[in-house]
C-alpha positions in Angstrom: 186.2 48.8 173.3 185.7 45.9 170.8 184.3 42.8 171.5 184.2 39.0 170.5 180.9 37.1 171.3 181.5 33.4 172.4 178.9 30.8 171.1 176.1 30.5 173.8 176.5 34.7 173.9 175.6 34.7 170.4 172.7 31.9 170.9 171.1 33.3 173.9 171.4 36.9 172.8 169.6 36.0 169.6 166.8 34.2 171.3 166.5 36.5 174.2 167.6 33.7 176.7 167.4 34.6 180.4 170.6 33.3 181.1 172.3 35.8 179.1 173.4 38.1 182.3 172.5 41.8 182.3 175.8 42.9 182.2 176.4 40.8 178.9 173.0 41.9 177.7 174.0 45.7 178.0 177.5 45.3 176.4 176.5 43.3 173.5 173.5 45.8 172.8 175.6 48.9 172.8 178.5 47.8 171.5 180.2 50.1 169.0 182.6 47.6 167.5 181.8 43.8 167.9 182.8 40.5 166.2 181.5 37.0 165.7 183.8 34.1 164.8 183.3 31.5 162.2 184.2 29.4 164.8 181.1 30.0 166.4 179.4 28.8 163.2 181.5 25.5 162.9 180.8 24.8 166.5 177.1 25.3 166.2 177.3 22.7 163.4 179.5 20.5 164.9 176.9 20.2 168.0 173.8 20.1 166.1 175.3 16.9 164.4 175.8 15.4 167.7 172.3 16.1 168.3 172.9 17.8 171.5 169.6 19.2 172.9 171.2 22.5 173.9 171.7 23.3 170.2 168.4 22.6 168.4 168.1 25.5 165.6 165.5 25.7 162.7 166.7 25.3 159.2 168.2 27.9 157.9 170.1 28.9 161.0 173.7 29.0 158.7 172.3 32.0 157.2 169.8 33.4 159.7 172.3 33.6 162.6 175.4 35.3 160.7 172.6 37.4 158.6 171.0 38.6 162.0 174.3 39.5 163.9 175.6 41.5 160.5 172.3 43.6 160.8 173.0 44.4 164.6 176.5 45.5 163.1 178.7 42.8 164.1 181.4 41.9 161.8 182.5 38.1 161.0 186.1 36.8 162.1 187.5 34.2 159.7 190.1 31.9 160.8 193.5 33.1 160.0 196.7 31.2 159.8 197.8 33.8 162.5 195.1 32.6 164.5 196.3 28.9 164.2 199.8 29.8 165.2 198.4 31.7 168.3 196.3 28.8 169.4 199.6 26.4 169.4 201.2 29.2 172.0 198.5 29.1 174.3 198.5 27.4 177.8 196.3 24.5 178.0 194.1 25.9 180.8 191.3 25.3 178.5 190.6 21.8 176.6 188.0 23.1 174.3 189.1 23.6 170.9 186.5 26.1 169.9 186.9 28.3 172.9 190.8 28.2 172.2 190.4 29.5 168.9 188.2 32.1 170.4 190.9 33.1 172.8 193.4 33.1 169.9 191.6 35.4 168.1 190.7 37.7 170.9 194.1 37.9 171.9 195.6 38.7 168.7 193.2 41.6 168.1 192.9 42.9 171.3 188.9 42.0 171.9 187.1 41.9 174.8 185.3 38.5 175.1 181.4 38.4 175.9 181.4 34.8 178.0 180.0 33.1 180.8 183.2 30.4 180.7 185.3 31.8 183.6 188.2 29.5 182.0 188.8 32.5 179.8 190.2 34.4 182.6 193.3 32.2 182.9 194.2 33.3 179.6 195.2 37.1 178.8 192.0 37.9 177.4 189.8 40.2 179.0 186.1 38.9 179.4 182.7 40.1 180.3 179.8 38.5 181.8 
């Protein structure tokens, strides 16, 4: 099974945050084929710019996070035009544009999302938490 990490999953996994569930941790650590999206890096940048306290990261995060995920065997997913088209076909169950793109990417590629967000369950994408 192939996986896509949600933004909070990336942040919590890399910081060993106790909010990461045991099942999510086990899946993340044993994933044979895992992905992180450039959407995650975009979301982090936006939320850092908003000075959100839950997105306080050290300088150089834009290199450290993708480098560490790549070192752990995760592949980066870029946004493709077909992902944008897929977003336009999604029902409006979830309003967060970052999560909607993750849903579109996961749907197109048949990926399971590792996320705490139960709103993903309204879509035809498998979620682990």
